[in-house]
N, C-alpha and C positions, 0 to 999 in steps of 0.2 A: 158182140158190141160191148157188153159189160166188162169183159176182160181188157179190151182196149181202153175203155174209160178209166179203169182202175190204174192202168199203166200211165196214162196221161195225168191223172190226179196225183199219182205218186211222184212223177217228175216235177210237177208244178209245186207241190208242197215240199218236195225235197229242195227246190230252189229257194223257197221261203225259209226253210230250216237253215240254209246257208246264211241268209240275211240275218236271221235271229242270232245264230252262233257268232257272227262277226260283230253285230251292233249292240246286242244286249249288254255284254260286259263293258262296253264303252258308254253305256247310258244314252244311246242314240235310238231314235224312233225307228221301229221296224217297218212301218207303213208310210213313212214320210220320206220323199226323195227317191230318185232313181238309183239303181245300182251303179257302182263305179269301180274302176280298177284300183285295188289296194296299193299298187306300186306308183302309178302316175296320176292317180286321182281323176282321170278323165271318165266322163259318163260312158256307160256301155250301151251301145245301140240295141234295139229290141231283137234284131236278128242274130246278135251275138250273145243273147241271154236266153236262148231256148235250151231247156234242161237237156243235158247229156249231149245232144246233137251238136250244139254250138261249140262245146268244149272239144269235141272230136274234129269238127270242121276246121277250127282255127288252130288245131294241134296244141292245145293247152297253153297258148301264148296270147297276150293282149294284142289286139289288132293295131293299136296305136303306138305303144311303147315297146312292143315285142318282148317284154319281160314274161318269164314263165309264170303261169297261174297254178297255184297249188293243186295237186291231184286230190286233195281232200275235198274240194268242191264236187268233183265228179263222183268220188266215193260216197259222199253223203246223199247225192241224188240217186245213185244206184241202190244204196242201202234203203232209202225210203221207198223206192219202187218195189224192191224185193219184199219189204215188210208189208206193203199194201197188198201185193199179190198173194202172199201167204195167208194173211188175215182173211181176204176174200175167198181164197180156196177152201178154208176150213169153216167159215161161218156164213158164206153166201151174202145175199142182200138182206141185211137185218140191222136192227138198232144196235145189237151187240157188235157188229162189224164197225159201225160208225164210231162207237165208243172206243173200240180197240185201235182204230186208225188214229183217233185223237191222242190216245195214250202212247202209241208207237212214235208219233211225231214229237210229242213232248219228251219222250225218253231219248230220242236221237239228239235233240237240241241240248238237253241236260248233259248227256254223255260227253259230247265234244266240248261244251263250255267248261265243265268240271275238269276234264282231261287236260285242258290248256291253262285255265285260270284258277283252278282250285276253289271255285265258287259254284253254288247252286242257287240261282236267283229266286227270290220270293215270288217274282212275277210269273214263275212257272209252277212252283210247288203249291202255292195257295189256290190257284184255280183248279189244279188237279185234286186237291183235298175236297173242295166244294163239289166238284162234279162227281167225284167218287162217292161222296155221301148222298147227294141228291138222287143219283141213279139207283141207290139201294132201296128206294121206295117203290120201284117198278118191279112187280112180282113176275113179269113176263120175260125177263131177261134170261140169259144163259145161267145155268147152275154154277158157272165159274164165279159169278158175283154173289156176295152175301146179302142178307137182309139188313135193314138199317141198324138193328141192334148189334150184330156182329161187325158191321161197318164202323160204327162209332167206337166200339171197343178196340177194333184193329187200329184205328187212327190214334187213339190215346196211347195204346201199348207201343205202337210203332215209334211215336215221338219219345215216350217215356224210356224205352230201352236204350236208345242212343244217348238221350240226355243223362241217364244214369251212368253210362260208360264215361261220358265226358266229365261228369261230376266227380266220380271216384278216381278217375285217372288224374285229374287235377289235384286232388287231395294227396295222392300217392307220389306223383312226380312233379307237382307244382308247375304244370304247364298244360296247354290244351292238347288233347289227343285226337279229337275229331271236331268237326264243325257242326253247328246247328243246322246247316243246310242238309247234311246227311240225315239228321233227325226228322226234318220236315219231309224229305223224300220218302223215308221209311213210313212216316205217318200217312202220306198220300197213298202208298201201296197198301197200308192197313185199311184205309177207307175204301179202296177199290176192291180188295180181295179178302178182307176180313182178318181177324186175329190169327186164324188157322194157317194163313200163308207165312206169317212172320218167322217162325222157327226155321222153316226150310229156306226162306230167302236169306236170313242172317247166316245160317250155316254154309249154304252153297256159295254165297258171295265171299265169305271169309276164306273158303277153300280155294276159290278161283284167284282171289287176291294173293294168297300165299304162294300158289303155283307160279304166278307172274313175277312176284317180288323175290322169291327164293333164289333164282339164279344170280340176281344182283347182289344178294347177301353173300353168296358163295365166292363170287369174284371181287367182293368188297367195293363194288361200284355204288352200293347202297348200304346204309346203316339202319338198324332197328329204329332209330330216331328220325330217319328220313321222312319227309312229307310225301304222302301219296294221296291221289284223289280217290276216295272210296265210293263216290256216287256211281261211277261206271260199273263197279262190281256189284253194287246193290241192284242196278238195273239188270245186269246179267243174271243175278240170282232170281229176280222176279220173272224174267223170261223163261228160265229153267223151270220155275214153279208152274207157269202156265202150260208149258210143254208136258211136264210129268203129270200134272193133275188131269189134263185132258186124256192122257193115255191110261 
């Protein structure tokens, strides 16, 4: 029963993540108003809004206008379900699980918003910072999480590292190299996992970014000055940190 509950929760929160990813960059409320087709703007009936199942049943097309619905919606719901299952599998029923579920959901929303819009909203990073710090006062959580001293040092260092990169890059090149959204995201990770996580996260995220961007540099479809969203790579680096630290 617990496993089925986790799958259902993953699907529901995955559907909510889709709403956030679409509405937050447009400054629209995420809990106000029913979901609607992005093509014809008609409201979606409840039976066409069941996570995963409805998409498969209507074959990825709006029932009213017959226009194709992006596969991204299905992907995000499946990704959320998978994340919830993996967290439950490793941490069982615990407060640590609840915290990691919240973090996973926030990471998924940030990942896809930054990937498309090149922004990381404060409405996501600020609550993550606060929760990351507040939870550090609970000594009964997993050893994955630091105490409050290491947490606040991690938050300050996380922000300071990216801010320093932005500052010196602007002096050298006279233009912005990264956004403060990346600094706030790394600060949130610092609050959650302490300063000890930051070197690994920065190094691994940079390597992953380089591996992804390098083919584009070779075929000249990208330049060194091309804008890339770095938030998704920071998130991947944090996930890799969690995996390796647990091993």
